[in-house]
N, C-alpha and C positions, 0 to 999 in steps of 0.2 A: 504494500500500500504506500502511495506517495505521501511525503510529509504533509503537504497541503491538505490532502483529503483526510488524513489521520487527524490533523488538527481541527478540521471542520467537524468531524464526528465527535471528537473529544469535547469540543465546545458545547455540544448538545447536552452533555451531562451537567445538569444544573441550570440549563437555559430556563428563563422565567417566561412561561407561555400562558396566554389568556385565550381560552376557547369561547367565542361568542356564537353560541348555537343553542337551540332549544334542548332542554335536558331530556331528550328522548334516547332511544336505543343507539342511534347513529352518533349523537353527541357524546354519549357515554363510551362508545367504542373508540372514538377519536381520543378522548381523554385517557382512556386505559392504554392505548397504543403509545401515546406520547409519554406516559409514565414509564412504560416498559423501555422506551428509548433512553430514559434517564432524566427527562425534563421535569421541572417543577411546574405543575399545571394547576390552573384554576378554570372553572367553568362558570359562565354567567349568561343570563338571558332575562329580559331583552337587552339590546346593546346599551352599554353605559354611555353617559354623556362625555366622560373622559376616561383615559386609560391610566391606571396607576403607574407612577414613575419607576417602580421596580420591575415593570414588565418590559421585555425586549422583543417578544415575538407574539403576534396575534393571528389566530385562525378565526375568520369571520364569515358567516353565511351572507351571501349576496342575495338581497331581495329586491323586488320591483317597487316596493313602497317608497315614495319620495320622502316620507318621514324618517326612514331608516338610513341614517348617515353612517359612514365609516368612521367609527370613533377614533381609529388610528390617525385620521387626518386632523383631529381636533387638538393634537398635542404638539409641542415643540421639541420633544425628545425623539431621537431616531428609533424607528421600529421596523422590524421585518413583518410584512403583512402577507399572509397566505389566504386567499379568497376561497370560499367553499361555494360551489356552483351546483344548483339543483337541476336546472335546465337552461337552455340557451335560446335567447331571442334578442332582438335589437336593444331592448331596454336593459336587459341583464348585461349584455356585452358593453354597452355604454357605461354602465355603473362600474363594471369591472375595469375598464380603461381609466375612468375618472379616479378610481381608488389607488392607482399606481401600485397595484399588488406586485409582489416579487415572485409569487407562485400561485398555483391553482390546484385545488383538490375537488374532484368531481363526486357527486352523489350518485348512487348510494356509497357511503363511506365504507371502505374496507381497510384493514390493517396494512395490506400490501400497498406500497407506494407512498405511505406517509413519510417514512424516513427519507426517501429520495427527494420528495417535494420540499421537506424541511431543509435538507442540506443545500439544495439548489437555491432556495429562496434566501437563506442566510448568506450564501456565497454571493448572490447577486446584490444583496443589500450592502455587503462589505465593499464590493467593487464600485457600486454607485457612490458610496461615501468617499472612497479614495478619489474618484473622479471629481466630486464636488470640492474636495480639499484642493486638488490641483487647479481647478478653475478659480477658486478663491485666491490662491497664491498668485496666479497669473494676473488676475484683476488688480491685486495689490501692487504687483510689480509694474504694471502699465501705468497705474495712477502715480506711483512714485517717480517714474520717468517723466511723466507730464509735469509734475510739480517741480522737478529739478530743471527741466527745460524752461519753465515759466520763470523760476527764480534766476536762472542764468540771464534771461532777457532783461529782468529788472535790474540786475547788477550792471549789465552792459550799458543801460540807459543812465544809471546813477553815476557810475564811476568812469564812464567813457573808456571802457576797456574792451578787449576782444572776448569772444565767447569762451575760448580756451582758458584765459585768465580768470574769467568769472567762474567757470567750472572748478578750477583749481582752488579758488577762494572758498567755495562751498565745501570741497573735499577737505581742505585744511581745517576749517571750522569743525567739521564733523569729527575729524580725528582728534583735534584738541579737546573737544567737549564730550568725546565718547558717545556720539549720537550717530544716527544714520544720515546720509546725505538728504534723504527724503524729509527727515525731521527738520534739518536746517532749512531746507527749501520752503517748507510750510511756514516756518517762522518768518522768513523773508517775505513770502507772499502776504501773510497776515499784516506785517508791518507796512508793506506797500499799500495795502487796502486801507489801513487806518490813516496813514499819512495822506493818501489820496483823498479820503473823505474829509480831511481837515484842510484840503487845498494846499498842502505843502509841496507836493510833487507837481512838476510841470506836465504839459500835454505830451511832450515827447516821450517821457518815461512811461506814462500810462499807455501810449500807443505801442511801445516796444513790448510791454508786459502783456498786451492783449486786452487791456481794459479800454472802455469807451472814453473818448476825449471829451472833457467838459467844454461846453460852449461858453 
């Protein structure tokens, strides 16, 4: 068994799972199978307004009722959502897509396939979280570059120097103050906006910095 797969299966032991399904024979069968896998399982019906924060995985029955919302979407903490589907029609499929479920279990519920669905769903959720983290870091990097570029233009206008010299000034300040260049850039931008609002800076500096020129 590959280390990644072994780790996924080992992580299931102690996984905190909430089963949102009527407490009928199928609901009990699902709960029993999840317990056999090693999960810490609770069952609830009807769907709760919120998901407890100690829950990391939710199995929820998809219904056609517009009043039945996916409780997993009502929380700000990341969850793995496995949708339980009784039958397929356009309404169910739309609600399934809207739920952003990471996996699907079809009814009638059988013990076979639950483990595979759970492993795949948790793997997909982990992959999605890693992508979200990379996107956030990329957005932060792009913003930092834009701030540095803007600060460079401000210094060019204020000190009548070239862009390379302005960039070096920011870098030196960042090193001396043990801050990032982006943090130094933001302080320069904030100072420029404050001084501009007081009428201290001339039109040329504002134009170079990308701000509108006062008439």
